[in-house]
mmCIF file as Biopython writes it, N, C-alpha, C and O atoms, coordinates in Angstrom:
data_model
#
loop_
_atom_site.group_PDB
_atom_site.id
_atom_site.type_symbol
_atom_site.label_atom_id
_atom_site.label_alt_id
_atom_site.label_comp_id
_atom_site.label_asym_id
_atom_site.label_entity_id
_atom_site.label_seq_id
_atom_site.pdbx_PDB_ins_code
_atom_site.Cartn_x
_atom_site.Cartn_y
_atom_site.Cartn_z
_atom_site.occupancy
_atom_site.B_iso_or_equiv
_atom_site.auth_seq_id
_atom_site.auth_asym_id
_atom_site.pdbx_PDB_model_num
ATOM 1   N N  . MET A ? 1  ? 234.964 144.083 119.721 1.0 0.0 1  A 1 
ATOM 2   C CA . MET A ? 1  ? 235.600 143.919 118.981 1.0 0.0 1  A 1 
ATOM 3   C C  . MET A ? 1  ? 235.850 144.153 117.513 1.0 0.0 1  A 1 
ATOM 4   O O  . MET A ? 1  ? 236.636 143.661 116.704 1.0 0.0 1  A 1 
ATOM 5   N N  . ASN A ? 2  ? 234.993 144.991 117.454 1.0 0.0 2  A 1 
ATOM 6   C CA . ASN A ? 2  ? 235.194 145.715 115.577 1.0 0.0 2  A 1 
ATOM 7   C C  . ASN A ? 2  ? 236.166 146.825 116.067 1.0 0.0 2  A 1 
ATOM 8   O O  . ASN A ? 2  ? 237.080 147.166 115.315 1.0 0.0 2  A 1 
ATOM 9   N N  . TYR A ? 3  ? 236.041 147.321 117.102 1.0 0.0 3  A 1 
ATOM 10  C CA . TYR A ? 3  ? 237.297 148.579 117.213 1.0 0.0 3  A 1 
ATOM 11  C C  . TYR A ? 3  ? 238.691 148.106 117.077 1.0 0.0 3  A 1 
ATOM 12  O O  . TYR A ? 3  ? 239.509 148.815 116.491 1.0 0.0 3  A 1 
ATOM 13  N N  . ILE A ? 4  ? 239.116 146.646 117.710 1.0 0.0 4  A 1 
ATOM 14  C CA . ILE A ? 4  ? 240.145 146.372 117.414 1.0 0.0 4  A 1 
ATOM 15  C C  . ILE A ? 4  ? 240.584 145.506 116.313 1.0 0.0 4  A 1 
ATOM 16  O O  . ILE A ? 4  ? 241.761 145.160 116.406 1.0 0.0 4  A 1 
ATOM 17  N N  . LEU A ? 5  ? 239.908 145.047 115.248 1.0 0.0 5  A 1 
ATOM 18  C CA . LEU A ? 5  ? 240.322 144.536 114.275 1.0 0.0 5  A 1 
ATOM 19  C C  . LEU A ? 5  ? 240.459 145.928 113.320 1.0 0.0 5  A 1 
ATOM 20  O O  . LEU A ? 5  ? 241.237 145.753 112.382 1.0 0.0 5  A 1 
ATOM 21  N N  . LYS A ? 6  ? 239.671 147.677 113.396 1.0 0.0 6  A 1 
ATOM 22  C CA . LYS A ? 6  ? 240.283 148.066 112.941 1.0 0.0 6  A 1 
ATOM 23  C C  . LYS A ? 6  ? 241.450 148.527 113.195 1.0 0.0 6  A 1 
ATOM 24  O O  . LYS A ? 6  ? 242.121 148.868 112.221 1.0 0.0 6  A 1 
ATOM 25  N N  . THR A ? 7  ? 242.022 148.670 114.530 1.0 0.0 7  A 1 
ATOM 26  C CA . THR A ? 7  ? 243.094 149.261 114.819 1.0 0.0 7  A 1 
ATOM 27  C C  . THR A ? 7  ? 244.074 148.674 114.681 1.0 0.0 7  A 1 
ATOM 28  O O  . THR A ? 7  ? 245.177 149.218 114.724 1.0 0.0 7  A 1 
ATOM 29  N N  . ILE A ? 8  ? 243.894 147.454 114.487 1.0 0.0 8  A 1 
ATOM 30  C CA . ILE A ? 8  ? 245.085 146.266 113.769 1.0 0.0 8  A 1 
ATOM 31  C C  . ILE A ? 8  ? 244.980 146.482 112.305 1.0 0.0 8  A 1 
ATOM 32  O O  . ILE A ? 8  ? 246.008 146.292 111.655 1.0 0.0 8  A 1 
ATOM 33  N N  . SER A ? 9  ? 244.156 146.763 111.828 1.0 0.0 9  A 1 
ATOM 34  C CA . SER A ? 9  ? 244.417 147.098 110.045 1.0 0.0 9  A 1 
ATOM 35  C C  . SER A ? 9  ? 245.163 148.171 110.011 1.0 0.0 9  A 1 
ATOM 36  O O  . SER A ? 9  ? 246.332 148.214 109.629 1.0 0.0 9  A 1 
ATOM 37  N N  . TYR A ? 10 ? 244.377 149.244 110.486 1.0 0.0 10 A 1 
ATOM 38  C CA . TYR A ? 10 ? 245.478 150.965 110.566 1.0 0.0 10 A 1 
ATOM 39  C C  . TYR A ? 10 ? 246.607 150.489 111.123 1.0 0.0 10 A 1 
ATOM 40  O O  . TYR A ? 10 ? 247.419 150.624 110.207 1.0 0.0 10 A 1 
ATOM 41  N N  . ILE A ? 11 ? 247.095 150.089 111.900 1.0 0.0 11 A 1 
ATOM 42  C CA . ILE A ? 11 ? 248.745 150.197 112.232 1.0 0.0 11 A 1 
ATOM 43  C C  . ILE A ? 11 ? 249.141 149.127 111.267 1.0 0.0 11 A 1 
ATOM 44  O O  . ILE A ? 11 ? 250.282 149.344 110.860 1.0 0.0 11 A 1 
ATOM 45  N N  . GLY A ? 12 ? 248.490 147.811 110.641 1.0 0.0 12 A 1 
ATOM 46  C CA . GLY A ? 12 ? 249.412 147.205 109.534 1.0 0.0 12 A 1 
ATOM 47  C C  . GLY A ? 12 ? 249.389 148.396 107.796 1.0 0.0 12 A 1 
ATOM 48  O O  . GLY A ? 12 ? 250.191 148.230 106.876 1.0 0.0 12 A 1 
ATOM 49  N N  . LEU A ? 13 ? 248.281 149.474 107.804 1.0 0.0 13 A 1 
ATOM 50  C CA . LEU A ? 13 ? 248.140 150.314 106.538 1.0 0.0 13 A 1 
ATOM 51  C C  . LEU A ? 13 ? 249.404 151.029 107.540 1.0 0.0 13 A 1 
ATOM 52  O O  . LEU A ? 13 ? 250.415 151.018 106.838 1.0 0.0 13 A 1 
ATOM 53  N N  . VAL A ? 14 ? 249.665 151.521 108.635 1.0 0.0 14 A 1 
ATOM 54  C CA . VAL A ? 14 ? 251.149 151.717 108.716 1.0 0.0 14 A 1 
ATOM 55  C C  . VAL A ? 14 ? 252.770 151.516 108.796 1.0 0.0 14 A 1 
ATOM 56  O O  . VAL A ? 14 ? 253.919 151.957 108.764 1.0 0.0 14 A 1 
ATOM 57  N N  . LEU A ? 15 ? 251.974 150.620 108.908 1.0 0.0 15 A 1 
ATOM 58  C CA . LEU A ? 15 ? 253.404 149.453 108.679 1.0 0.0 15 A 1 
ATOM 59  C C  . LEU A ? 15 ? 253.703 149.175 107.509 1.0 0.0 15 A 1 
ATOM 60  O O  . LEU A ? 15 ? 254.910 148.973 107.379 1.0 0.0 15 A 1 
ATOM 61  N N  . THR A ? 16 ? 252.995 149.057 106.407 1.0 0.0 16 A 1 
ATOM 62  C CA . THR A ? 16 ? 253.391 149.168 104.930 1.0 0.0 16 A 1 
ATOM 63  C C  . THR A ? 16 ? 253.661 150.610 104.425 1.0 0.0 16 A 1 
ATOM 64  O O  . THR A ? 16 ? 254.055 150.710 103.263 1.0 0.0 16 A 1 
ATOM 65  N N  . LEU A ? 17 ? 253.496 151.751 105.166 1.0 0.0 17 A 1 
ATOM 66  C CA . LEU A ? 17 ? 253.937 152.755 104.745 1.0 0.0 17 A 1 
ATOM 67  C C  . LEU A ? 17 ? 254.806 153.698 105.221 1.0 0.0 17 A 1 
ATOM 68  O O  . LEU A ? 17 ? 255.732 154.079 104.505 1.0 0.0 17 A 1 
ATOM 69  N N  . PHE A ? 18 ? 254.634 154.165 106.411 1.0 0.0 18 A 1 
ATOM 70  C CA . PHE A ? 18 ? 255.779 154.298 107.423 1.0 0.0 18 A 1 
ATOM 71  C C  . PHE A ? 18 ? 257.587 153.612 107.137 1.0 0.0 18 A 1 
ATOM 72  O O  . PHE A ? 18 ? 258.662 154.210 107.157 1.0 0.0 18 A 1 
ATOM 73  N N  . PRO A ? 19 ? 257.295 152.296 106.915 1.0 0.0 19 A 1 
ATOM 74  C CA . PRO A ? 19 ? 258.810 152.321 106.390 1.0 0.0 19 A 1 
ATOM 75  C C  . PRO A ? 19 ? 259.643 152.468 104.895 1.0 0.0 19 A 1 
ATOM 76  O O  . PRO A ? 19 ? 260.808 152.263 104.553 1.0 0.0 19 A 1 
ATOM 77  N N  . ALA A ? 20 ? 258.505 152.899 104.252 1.0 0.0 20 A 1 
ATOM 78  C CA . ALA A ? 20 ? 258.988 153.155 103.029 1.0 0.0 20 A 1 
ATOM 79  C C  . ALA A ? 20 ? 259.548 154.620 102.714 1.0 0.0 20 A 1 
ATOM 80  O O  . ALA A ? 20 ? 259.972 155.057 101.644 1.0 0.0 20 A 1 
ATOM 81  N N  . PHE A ? 21 ? 259.444 155.164 103.783 1.0 0.0 21 A 1 
ATOM 82  C CA . PHE A ? 21 ? 259.794 156.721 103.979 1.0 0.0 21 A 1 
ATOM 83  C C  . PHE A ? 21 ? 261.048 157.256 104.690 1.0 0.0 21 A 1 
ATOM 84  O O  . PHE A ? 21 ? 261.755 158.262 104.638 1.0 0.0 21 A 1 
ATOM 85  N N  . LEU A ? 22 ? 260.974 155.857 105.526 1.0 0.0 22 A 1 
ATOM 86  C CA . LEU A ? 22 ? 262.422 155.326 106.162 1.0 0.0 22 A 1 
ATOM 87  C C  . LEU A ? 22 ? 263.786 154.950 105.472 1.0 0.0 22 A 1 
ATOM 88  O O  . LEU A ? 22 ? 264.975 155.271 105.470 1.0 0.0 22 A 1 
ATOM 89  N N  . VAL A ? 23 ? 262.922 154.100 104.903 1.0 0.0 23 A 1 
ATOM 90  C CA . VAL A ? 23 ? 264.287 154.319 103.356 1.0 0.0 23 A 1 
ATOM 91  C C  . VAL A ? 23 ? 264.699 155.199 102.322 1.0 0.0 23 A 1 
ATOM 92  O O  . VAL A ? 23 ? 265.715 155.180 101.628 1.0 0.0 23 A 1 
ATOM 93  N N  . LEU A ? 24 ? 263.618 156.063 102.346 1.0 0.0 24 A 1 
ATOM 94  C CA . LEU A ? 24 ? 263.772 156.941 101.507 1.0 0.0 24 A 1 
ATOM 95  C C  . LEU A ? 24 ? 265.107 157.689 102.429 1.0 0.0 24 A 1 
ATOM 96  O O  . LEU A ? 24 ? 266.281 157.800 102.077 1.0 0.0 24 A 1 
ATOM 97  N N  . ASN A ? 25 ? 264.470 158.130 103.684 1.0 0.0 25 A 1 
ATOM 98  C CA . ASN A ? 25 ? 265.341 159.381 104.283 1.0 0.0 25 A 1 
ATOM 99  C C  . ASN A ? 25 ? 266.625 158.534 104.236 1.0 0.0 25 A 1 
ATOM 100 O O  . ASN A ? 25 ? 267.477 159.254 104.755 1.0 0.0 25 A 1 
ATOM 101 N N  . GLY A ? 26 ? 267.226 157.308 103.858 1.0 0.0 26 A 1 
ATOM 102 C CA . GLY A ? 26 ? 268.367 156.384 104.732 1.0 0.0 26 A 1 
ATOM 103 C C  . GLY A ? 26 ? 268.195 156.112 106.219 1.0 0.0 26 A 1 
ATOM 104 O O  . GLY A ? 26 ? 269.164 156.192 106.974 1.0 0.0 26 A 1 
ATOM 105 N N  . SER A ? 27 ? 266.769 155.735 106.728 1.0 0.0 27 A 1 
ATOM 106 C CA . SER A ? 27 ? 266.932 155.555 108.299 1.0 0.0 27 A 1 
ATOM 107 C C  . SER A ? 27 ? 267.119 154.029 108.350 1.0 0.0 27 A 1 
ATOM 108 O O  . SER A ? 27 ? 267.458 153.415 109.362 1.0 0.0 27 A 1 
ATOM 109 N N  . LEU A ? 28 ? 266.903 153.571 107.343 1.0 0.0 28 A 1 
ATOM 110 C CA . LEU A ? 28 ? 266.330 152.203 107.762 1.0 0.0 28 A 1 
ATOM 111 C C  . LEU A ? 28 ? 266.744 151.316 106.197 1.0 0.0 28 A 1 
ATOM 112 O O  . LEU A ? 28 ? 266.381 151.593 105.054 1.0 0.0 28 A 1 
ATOM 113 N N  . ASP A ? 29 ? 267.795 149.970 106.776 1.0 0.0 29 A 1 
ATOM 114 C CA . ASP A ? 29 ? 268.087 149.457 105.605 1.0 0.0 29 A 1 
ATOM 115 C C  . ASP A ? 29 ? 266.899 148.055 104.667 1.0 0.0 29 A 1 
ATOM 116 O O  . ASP A ? 29 ? 266.093 147.291 105.198 1.0 0.0 29 A 1 
ATOM 117 N N  . VAL A ? 30 ? 267.211 148.176 103.374 1.0 0.0 30 A 1 
ATOM 118 C CA . VAL A ? 30 ? 266.267 147.340 102.105 1.0 0.0 30 A 1 
ATOM 119 C C  . VAL A ? 30 ? 265.419 145.925 103.553 1.0 0.0 30 A 1 
ATOM 120 O O  . VAL A ? 30 ? 264.329 145.766 104.102 1.0 0.0 30 A 1 
ATOM 121 N N  . ALA A ? 31 ? 266.462 145.411 103.555 1.0 0.0 31 A 1 
ATOM 122 C CA . ALA A ? 31 ? 265.323 144.110 104.201 1.0 0.0 31 A 1 
ATOM 123 C C  . ALA A ? 31 ? 265.143 144.073 105.846 1.0 0.0 31 A 1 
ATOM 124 O O  . ALA A ? 31 ? 265.138 143.060 106.545 1.0 0.0 31 A 1 
ATOM 125 N N  . SER A ? 32 ? 265.008 145.341 106.244 1.0 0.0 32 A 1 
ATOM 126 C CA . SER A ? 32 ? 264.071 145.495 107.311 1.0 0.0 32 A 1 
ATOM 127 C C  . SER A ? 32 ? 262.426 146.109 106.903 1.0 0.0 32 A 1 
ATOM 128 O O  . SER A ? 32 ? 261.277 146.049 107.340 1.0 0.0 32 A 1 
ATOM 129 N N  . TYR A ? 33 ? 263.183 146.706 105.791 1.0 0.0 33 A 1 
ATOM 130 C CA . TYR A ? 33 ? 261.831 147.576 104.881 1.0 0.0 33 A 1 
ATOM 131 C C  . TYR A ? 33 ? 260.772 146.179 104.710 1.0 0.0 33 A 1 
ATOM 132 O O  . TYR A ? 33 ? 259.544 146.232 104.767 1.0 0.0 33 A 1 
ATOM 133 N N  . LYS A ? 34 ? 261.482 145.117 104.520 1.0 0.0 34 A 1 
ATOM 134 C CA . LYS A ? 34 ? 260.627 144.002 103.573 1.0 0.0 34 A 1 
ATOM 135 C C  . LYS A ? 34 ? 259.878 143.582 104.544 1.0 0.0 34 A 1 
ATOM 136 O O  . LYS A ? 34 ? 258.661 143.402 104.521 1.0 0.0 34 A 1 
ATOM 137 N N  . MET A ? 35 ? 261.127 143.316 106.006 1.0 0.0 35 A 1 
ATOM 138 C CA . MET A ? 35 ? 260.234 142.094 107.163 1.0 0.0 35 A 1 
ATOM 139 C C  . MET A ? 35 ? 259.147 143.545 106.919 1.0 0.0 35 A 1 
ATOM 140 O O  . MET A ? 35 ? 258.210 143.314 106.153 1.0 0.0 35 A 1 
ATOM 141 N N  . TRP A ? 36 ? 259.216 145.148 107.571 1.0 0.0 36 A 1 
ATOM 142 C CA . TRP A ? 36 ? 258.199 145.420 108.161 1.0 0.0 36 A 1 
ATOM 143 C C  . TRP A ? 36 ? 257.135 145.415 107.274 1.0 0.0 36 A 1 
ATOM 144 O O  . TRP A ? 36 ? 256.058 145.255 107.850 1.0 0.0 36 A 1 
ATOM 145 N N  . MET A ? 37 ? 257.038 145.580 105.635 1.0 0.0 37 A 1 
ATOM 146 C CA . MET A ? 37 ? 256.279 145.482 104.852 1.0 0.0 37 A 1 
ATOM 147 C C  . MET A ? 37 ? 255.365 144.348 104.651 1.0 0.0 37 A 1 
ATOM 148 O O  . MET A ? 37 ? 254.224 144.528 104.225 1.0 0.0 37 A 1 
ATOM 149 N N  . LEU A ? 38 ? 255.836 143.172 104.946 1.0 0.0 38 A 1 
ATOM 150 C CA . LEU A ? 38 ? 255.273 142.375 105.089 1.0 0.0 38 A 1 
ATOM 151 C C  . LEU A ? 38 ? 254.298 141.576 106.210 1.0 0.0 38 A 1 
ATOM 152 O O  . LEU A ? 38 ? 253.372 140.823 105.908 1.0 0.0 38 A 1 
ATOM 153 N N  . ILE A ? 39 ? 254.776 141.961 107.724 1.0 0.0 39 A 1 
ATOM 154 C CA . ILE A ? 39 ? 253.868 142.223 108.671 1.0 0.0 39 A 1 
ATOM 155 C C  . ILE A ? 39 ? 252.809 143.118 108.699 1.0 0.0 39 A 1 
ATOM 156 O O  . ILE A ? 39 ? 251.712 142.758 109.125 1.0 0.0 39 A 1 
ATOM 157 N N  . GLY A ? 40 ? 253.013 144.256 108.289 1.0 0.0 40 A 1 
ATOM 158 C CA . GLY A ? 40 ? 252.168 145.195 107.430 1.0 0.0 40 A 1 
ATOM 159 C C  . GLY A ? 40 ? 250.964 144.417 107.094 1.0 0.0 40 A 1 
ATOM 160 O O  . GLY A ? 40 ? 249.902 144.276 107.700 1.0 0.0 40 A 1 
ATOM 161 N N  . THR A ? 41 ? 251.345 144.002 106.108 1.0 0.0 41 A 1 
ATOM 162 C CA . THR A ? 41 ? 250.190 143.002 104.762 1.0 0.0 41 A 1 
ATOM 163 C C  . THR A ? 41 ? 249.800 142.266 105.085 1.0 0.0 41 A 1 
ATOM 164 O O  . THR A ? 41 ? 248.638 142.130 104.701 1.0 0.0 41 A 1 
ATOM 165 N N  . ILE A ? 42 ? 250.332 141.177 106.013 1.0 0.0 42 A 1 
ATOM 166 C CA . ILE A ? 42 ? 249.879 140.265 106.816 1.0 0.0 42 A 1 
ATOM 167 C C  . ILE A ? 42 ? 248.734 140.728 108.161 1.0 0.0 42 A 1 
ATOM 168 O O  . ILE A ? 42 ? 247.764 140.016 108.420 1.0 0.0 42 A 1 
ATOM 169 N N  . CYS A ? 43 ? 249.017 141.929 108.877 1.0 0.0 43 A 1 
ATOM 170 C CA . CYS A ? 43 ? 248.190 142.834 109.961 1.0 0.0 43 A 1 
ATOM 171 C C  . CYS A ? 43 ? 246.692 142.994 109.238 1.0 0.0 43 A 1 
ATOM 172 O O  . CYS A ? 43 ? 245.548 142.765 109.632 1.0 0.0 43 A 1 
ATOM 173 N N  . TRP A ? 44 ? 247.387 143.616 107.696 1.0 0.0 44 A 1 
ATOM 174 C CA . TRP A ? 44 ? 245.752 144.104 107.229 1.0 0.0 44 A 1 
ATOM 175 C C  . TRP A ? 44 ? 244.951 142.989 106.271 1.0 0.0 44 A 1 
ATOM 176 O O  . TRP A ? 44 ? 243.721 143.031 106.278 1.0 0.0 44 A 1 
ATOM 177 N N  . PHE A ? 45 ? 245.610 142.028 105.478 1.0 0.0 45 A 1 
ATOM 178 C CA . PHE A ? 45 ? 244.705 141.123 105.031 1.0 0.0 45 A 1 
ATOM 179 C C  . PHE A ? 45 ? 243.957 139.839 106.194 1.0 0.0 45 A 1 
ATOM 180 O O  . PHE A ? 45 ? 242.994 139.105 105.970 1.0 0.0 45 A 1 
ATOM 181 N N  . ALA A ? 46 ? 244.704 139.920 107.278 1.0 0.0 46 A 1 
ATOM 182 C CA . ALA A ? 46 ? 244.593 139.061 108.567 1.0 0.0 46 A 1 
ATOM 183 C C  . ALA A ? 46 ? 243.235 139.799 109.325 1.0 0.0 46 A 1 
ATOM 184 O O  . ALA A ? 46 ? 242.647 139.199 110.225 1.0 0.0 46 A 1 
ATOM 185 N N  . THR A ? 47 ? 242.792 141.185 108.860 1.0 0.0 47 A 1 
ATOM 186 C CA . THR A ? 47 ? 241.839 141.920 110.154 1.0 0.0 47 A 1 
ATOM 187 C C  . THR A ? 47 ? 240.825 142.463 109.140 1.0 0.0 47 A 1 
ATOM 188 O O  . THR A ? 47 ? 239.645 142.580 109.470 1.0 0.0 47 A 1 
ATOM 189 N N  . ALA A ? 48 ? 241.292 142.828 107.800 1.0 0.0 48 A 1 
ATOM 190 C CA . ALA A ? 48 ? 240.490 144.148 107.233 1.0 0.0 48 A 1 
ATOM 191 C C  . ALA A ? 48 ? 239.593 143.172 106.775 1.0 0.0 48 A 1 
ATOM 192 O O  . ALA A ? 48 ? 238.584 143.547 107.372 1.0 0.0 48 A 1 
ATOM 193 N N  . PRO A ? 49 ? 239.231 142.135 106.103 1.0 0.0 49 A 1 
ATOM 194 C CA . PRO A ? 49 ? 238.055 141.967 105.390 1.0 0.0 49 A 1 
ATOM 195 C C  . PRO A ? 49 ? 236.764 141.387 106.343 1.0 0.0 49 A 1 
ATOM 196 O O  . PRO A ? 49 ? 235.624 141.174 105.931 1.0 0.0 49 A 1 
ATOM 197 N N  . PHE A ? 50 ? 237.195 141.221 107.539 1.0 0.0 50 A 1 
ATOM 198 C CA . PHE A ? 50 ? 235.830 140.796 108.901 1.0 0.0 50 A 1 
ATOM 199 C C  . PHE A ? 50 ? 235.012 141.950 108.998 1.0 0.0 50 A 1 
ATOM 200 O O  . PHE A ? 50 ? 233.784 141.934 108.920 1.0 0.0 50 A 1 
ATOM 201 N N  . TRP A ? 51 ? 236.146 143.554 109.273 1.0 0.0 51 A 1 
ATOM 202 C CA . TRP A ? 51 ? 234.919 144.566 109.588 1.0 0.0 51 A 1 
ATOM 203 C C  . TRP A ? 51 ? 234.762 145.152 107.964 1.0 0.0 51 A 1 
ATOM 204 O O  . TRP A ? 51 ? 233.699 145.735 107.751 1.0 0.0 51 A 1 
ATOM 205 N N  . ILE A ? 52 ? 235.781 145.043 106.738 1.0 0.0 52 A 1 
ATOM 206 C CA . ILE A ? 52 ? 235.047 145.523 106.053 1.0 0.0 52 A 1 
ATOM 207 C C  . ILE A ? 52 ? 233.819 145.122 105.203 1.0 0.0 52 A 1 
ATOM 208 O O  . ILE A ? 52 ? 233.486 145.611 104.124 1.0 0.0 52 A 1 
ATOM 209 N N  . PHE A ? 53 ? 233.299 144.277 105.800 1.0 0.0 53 A 1 
ATOM 210 C CA . PHE A ? 53 ? 233.195 142.983 104.462 1.0 0.0 53 A 1 
ATOM 211 C C  . PHE A ? 53 ? 231.562 143.169 105.685 1.0 0.0 53 A 1 
ATOM 212 O O  . PHE A ? 53 ? 230.430 143.514 105.345 1.0 0.0 53 A 1 
ATOM 213 N N  . LYS A ? 54 ? 231.908 142.907 106.655 1.0 0.0 54 A 1 
ATOM 214 C CA . LYS A ? 54 ? 230.915 143.559 107.749 1.0 0.0 54 A 1 
ATOM 215 C C  . LYS A ? 54 ? 229.796 144.528 107.305 1.0 0.0 54 A 1 
ATOM 216 O O  . LYS A ? 54 ? 228.597 144.272 107.193 1.0 0.0 54 A 1 
ATOM 217 N N  . ASP A ? 55 ? 230.500 145.806 107.054 1.0 0.0 55 A 1 
ATOM 218 C CA . ASP A ? 55 ? 229.896 146.768 107.279 1.0 0.0 55 A 1 
ATOM 219 C C  . ASP A ? 55 ? 229.476 146.986 105.982 1.0 0.0 55 A 1 
ATOM 220 O O  . ASP A ? 55 ? 228.956 148.101 105.966 1.0 0.0 55 A 1 
ATOM 221 N N  . LYS A ? 56 ? 229.429 146.335 104.571 1.0 0.0 56 A 1 
ATOM 222 C CA . LYS A ? 56 ? 228.685 146.129 103.520 1.0 0.0 56 A 1 
ATOM 223 C C  . LYS A ? 56 ? 227.343 145.441 103.985 1.0 0.0 56 A 1 
ATOM 224 O O  . LYS A ? 56 ? 226.152 145.709 103.828 1.0 0.0 56 A 1 
ATOM 225 N N  . LYS A ? 57 ? 227.993 144.515 104.576 1.0 0.0 57 A 1 
ATOM 226 C CA . LYS A ? 57 ? 226.216 143.768 104.935 1.0 0.0 57 A 1 
ATOM 227 C C  . LYS A ? 57 ? 225.598 144.436 105.519 1.0 0.0 57 A 1 
ATOM 228 O O  . LYS A ? 57 ? 224.427 144.059 105.569 1.0 0.0 57 A 1 
ATOM 229 N N  . ALA A ? 58 ? 225.835 145.440 106.107 1.0 0.0 58 A 1 
ATOM 230 C CA . ALA A ? 58 ? 224.647 146.345 107.497 1.0 0.0 58 A 1 
ATOM 231 C C  . ALA A ? 58 ? 223.907 146.805 106.369 1.0 0.0 58 A 1 
ATOM 232 O O  . ALA A ? 58 ? 222.785 146.406 106.056 1.0 0.0 58 A 1 
ATOM 233 N N  . SER A ? 59 ? 224.924 148.087 105.476 1.0 0.0 59 A 1 
ATOM 234 C CA . SER A ? 59 ? 224.544 148.907 104.531 1.0 0.0 59 A 1 
ATOM 235 C C  . SER A ? 59 ? 223.397 148.246 103.325 1.0 0.0 59 A 1 
ATOM 236 O O  . SER A ? 59 ? 222.310 148.761 103.063 1.0 0.0 59 A 1 
ATOM 237 N N  . LYS A ? 60 ? 223.772 147.401 102.900 1.0 0.0 60 A 1 
ATOM 238 C CA . LYS A ? 60 ? 223.258 146.253 101.902 1.0 0.0 60 A 1 
ATOM 239 C C  . LYS A ? 60 ? 221.464 146.088 102.505 1.0 0.0 60 A 1 
ATOM 240 O O  . LYS A ? 60 ? 220.406 146.149 101.878 1.0 0.0 60 A 1 
ATOM 241 N N  . GLU A ? 61 ? 221.838 145.803 104.379 1.0 0.0 61 A 1 
ATOM 242 C CA . GLU A ? 61 ? 220.729 145.687 104.566 1.0 0.0 61 A 1 
ATOM 243 C C  . GLU A ? 61 ? 219.517 147.023 105.260 1.0 0.0 61 A 1 
ATOM 244 O O  . GLU A ? 61 ? 218.289 146.939 105.240 1.0 0.0 61 A 1 
ATOM 245 N N  . SER A ? 62 ? 220.208 147.979 105.727 1.0 0.0 62 A 1 
ATOM 246 C CA . SER A ? 62 ? 220.020 149.163 105.630 1.0 0.0 62 A 1 
ATOM 247 C C  . SER A ? 62 ? 219.238 149.188 104.292 1.0 0.0 62 A 1 
ATOM 248 O O  . SER A ? 62 ? 218.034 148.936 104.321 1.0 0.0 62 A 1 
ATOM 249 N N  . LEU A ? 63 ? 219.687 149.399 103.436 1.0 0.0 63 A 1 
ATOM 250 C CA . LEU A ? 63 ? 218.714 149.681 102.417 1.0 0.0 63 A 1 
ATOM 251 C C  . LEU A ? 63 ? 217.398 149.110 101.758 1.0 0.0 63 A 1 
ATOM 252 O O  . LEU A ? 63 ? 217.042 149.808 100.808 1.0 0.0 63 A 1 
ATOM 253 N N  . GLN A ? 64 ? 216.681 148.159 101.977 1.0 0.0 64 A 1 
ATOM 254 C CA . GLN A ? 64 ? 215.846 147.464 101.784 1.0 0.0 64 A 1 
ATOM 255 C C  . GLN A ? 64 ? 214.665 147.618 102.561 1.0 0.0 64 A 1 
ATOM 256 O O  . GLN A ? 64 ? 213.707 146.867 102.383 1.0 0.0 64 A 1 
#
């Protein structure tokens, strides 16, 4: 499950970065850019907290 969450999170990050380069290149219009950025942001914020905070809890427990 953790692997799937990380994969979706990283795909979300790619969807927030890659369209910006396409807009700079002139390959993508601004409306599509905003749509892909929104999709990437939702993917990141919907999945990342579940595996990021889980890793922090595990590292705190190992220190004690």
